[in-house]
Backbone as CSV, one residue per row, in Angstrom:
resi,resn,N_x,N_y,N_z,CA_x,CA_y,CA_z,C_x,C_y,C_z
1,MET,88.631,118.713,84.697,89.215,117.530,85.220,90.666,117.963,85.671
2,ASP,90.990,117.585,86.937,92.335,117.762,87.394,93.237,116.715,87.077
3,SER,94.601,116.970,87.150,95.511,115.914,86.859,96.719,116.066,87.740
4,ILE,97.439,114.970,87.885,98.701,114.884,88.597,99.715,114.154,87.822
5,ILE,100.903,114.219,88.113,102.007,113.459,87.417,102.460,112.382,88.466
6,ILE,102.482,111.185,87.859,102.966,109.964,88.704,104.316,109.609,88.061
7,SER,105.287,109.577,88.870,106.697,109.217,88.535,107.038,107.836,89.128
8,VAL,107.504,106.968,88.259,107.891,105.601,88.743,109.228,105.309,88.090
9,ILE,110.018,104.412,88.714,111.310,103.972,88.219,111.216,102.467,88.000
10,LYS,111.546,102.017,86.797,111.550,100.546,86.440,112.851,100.316,85.730
11,ASP,113.605,99.318,86.206,114.873,98.963,85.670,115.857,100.107,85.474
12,GLY,115.823,101.047,86.495,116.763,102.086,86.509,116.345,103.300,85.582
13,LYS,115.180,103.120,84.906,114.672,104.172,83.969,113.514,104.849,84.585
14,SER,113.416,106.160,84.487,112.377,106.974,85.029,111.184,107.160,84.024
15,PHE,110.028,106.975,84.516,108.801,107.108,83.636,107.809,108.093,84.379
16,GLU,107.198,108.923,83.580,106.174,109.870,84.127,104.876,109.643,83.366
17,PHE,103.785,109.690,84.069,102.448,109.488,83.524,101.567,110.522,84.103
18,GLU,100.680,111.102,83.317,99.716,112.071,83.703,98.449,111.263,84.104
19,ALA,97.961,111.513,85.337,96.769,110.895,85.872,95.623,111.942,85.867
20,GLN,94.648,111.690,85.050,93.519,112.561,84.988,92.446,112.161,86.064
21,PHE,92.063,113.067,86.948,91.099,112.709,87.994,89.659,112.995,87.469
22,SER,88.843,112.062,87.764,87.433,112.214,87.369,86.545,111.669,88.453
23,SER,85.542,112.420,88.878,84.629,111.955,89.917,83.244,112.049,89.361
24,SER,82.487,111.101,89.977,81.014,111.071,89.654,80.287,110.541,90.871
25,ALA,79.054,110.877,90.987,78.115,110.600,92.112,78.868,110.166,93.416
26,TYR,79.156,108.953,93.514,79.789,108.434,94.754,81.197,107.831,94.692
27,THR,81.783,108.024,93.574,83.099,107.386,93.328,83.957,108.330,92.513
28,TYR,85.251,107.864,92.350,86.159,108.627,91.491,87.027,107.661,90.714
29,ARG,87.838,108.122,89.899,88.759,107.266,89.115,89.886,108.227,88.575
30,PHE,91.024,107.584,88.320,92.123,108.228,87.675,92.320,107.486,86.349
31,VAL,92.511,108.258,85.293,92.611,107.770,83.956,94.082,108.057,83.583
32,ILE,94.840,106.910,83.221,96.214,107.027,82.901,96.481,106.359,81.554
33,GLN,97.262,107.036,80.670,97.719,106.419,79.412,99.066,105.654,79.648
34,VAL,99.077,104.365,79.321,100.316,103.565,79.455,100.504,103.068,78.022
35,ASP,101.504,103.606,77.358,101.813,103.147,75.975,100.481,103.166,75.065
36,ASP,99.835,104.274,75.088,98.617,104.502,74.316,97.449,103.606,74.650
37,GLN,97.509,102.992,75.850,96.426,102.195,76.405,95.849,102.978,77.606
38,GLU,94.545,103.132,77.675,93.880,103.892,78.687,93.632,102.845,79.834
39,ILE,94.166,103.141,81.080,94.003,102.276,82.208,93.275,103.197,83.201
40,TYR,92.347,102.536,83.965,91.701,103.218,85.037,92.063,102.717,86.395
41,PHE,92.183,103.706,87.310,92.384,103.256,88.674,91.278,103.878,89.531
42,GLU,90.574,102.941,90.235,89.386,103.326,90.942,89.311,102.461,92.276
43,PRO,88.604,102.982,93.291,88.607,102.340,94.541,87.698,101.077,94.445
44,ASP,88.122,100.033,95.194,87.364,98.769,95.163,86.490,98.859,96.440
45,GLU,85.851,97.779,96.808,84.914,97.695,97.951,85.661,98.035,99.240
46,GLU,86.932,97.769,99.395,87.653,98.000,100.596,88.385,99.393,100.557
47,ARG,88.115,100.226,99.609,88.668,101.585,99.362,90.192,101.538,98.964
48,ASN,90.645,100.341,98.463,92.017,100.267,97.901,91.879,100.529,96.413
49,LEU,92.801,101.054,95.762,92.850,101.280,94.283,93.062,100.013,93.556
50,ARG,92.301,99.854,92.497,92.526,98.685,91.609,92.604,99.273,90.210
51,ALA,93.446,98.580,89.348,93.600,98.905,87.976,92.541,98.221,87.168
52,VAL,91.891,98.970,86.276,90.848,98.366,85.429,91.300,98.622,83.966
53,VAL,91.391,97.569,83.231,91.781,97.553,81.873,90.533,97.273,81.033
54,PRO,90.199,98.124,80.033,89.105,97.958,79.266,89.014,96.543,78.622
55,ALA,87.828,96.021,78.428,87.678,94.714,77.803,88.274,94.686,76.386
56,GLY,88.907,93.523,76.087,89.503,93.429,74.816,90.917,93.969,74.740
57,ILE,91.422,94.575,75.774,92.796,95.110,75.736,93.723,94.143,76.482
58,GLU,94.783,93.703,75.787,95.781,92.854,76.543,97.109,93.666,76.666
59,LEU,97.544,93.677,77.844,98.775,94.455,78.207,99.997,93.539,78.078
60,LYS,101.128,94.041,77.584,102.309,93.290,77.527,102.945,93.272,78.961
61,SER,103.876,92.402,79.216,104.484,92.289,80.550,105.045,93.553,81.068
62,GLN,105.729,94.327,80.183,106.340,95.582,80.596,105.241,96.550,81.070
63,GLN,104.114,96.556,80.338,103.001,97.480,80.621,102.382,97.042,81.936
64,LEU,102.239,95.751,82.245,101.676,95.234,83.537,102.557,95.678,84.646
65,GLU,103.834,95.597,84.423,104.845,95.986,85.521,104.681,97.458,85.885
66,LEU,104.532,98.307,84.760,104.389,99.694,84.947,103.036,99.998,85.658
67,VAL,101.995,99.292,85.331,100.681,99.519,85.939,100.761,99.193,87.491
68,LYS,101.503,98.149,87.778,101.691,97.807,89.250,102.461,98.964,89.962
69,LEU,103.507,99.450,89.309,104.278,100.482,89.895,103.434,101.830,90.040
70,ILE,102.670,102.160,89.032,101.797,103.321,89.026,100.797,103.207,90.170
71,GLY,100.190,102.024,90.348,99.207,101.774,91.467,99.800,102.009,92.794
72,VAL,101.017,101.462,92.981,101.726,101.647,94.302,102.000,103.108,94.564
73,GLU,102.462,103.831,93.521,102.819,105.257,93.777,101.517,106.055,93.868
74,LEU,100.451,105.751,93.129,99.223,106.501,93.364,98.646,106.285,94.675
75,GLU,98.668,105.046,95.151,98.104,104.715,96.497,98.937,105.465,97.542
76,SER,100.242,105.550,97.369,101.115,106.193,98.337,100.778,107.741,98.385
77,MET,100.645,108.351,97.194,100.296,109.709,97.118,98.937,110.049,97.777
78,LEU,98.042,109.196,97.655,96.618,109.420,98.235,96.604,109.152,99.733
79,ASN,97.514,108.435,100.229,97.622,108.183,101.697,98.462,109.145,102.408
80,GLN,99.003,110.146,101.764,99.855,111.163,102.485,99.050,112.119,103.241
């Protein structure tokens, strides 16, 4: 499994996350740990990335903000 580093800035502070790439049959996903919570980024029907949080996991507001920033950065990296 390949990985890339996603860097984001929130409130003037820099954060880095390792995104593990995983592919299967006809699709792919990135698995990213945000504060010990595993978040998946995968393409939706329109080929845009969406964040998927496993059932039963509730993210705090700071984690949600980081997930949004990670999604924007990951989408930007894929569109280069």
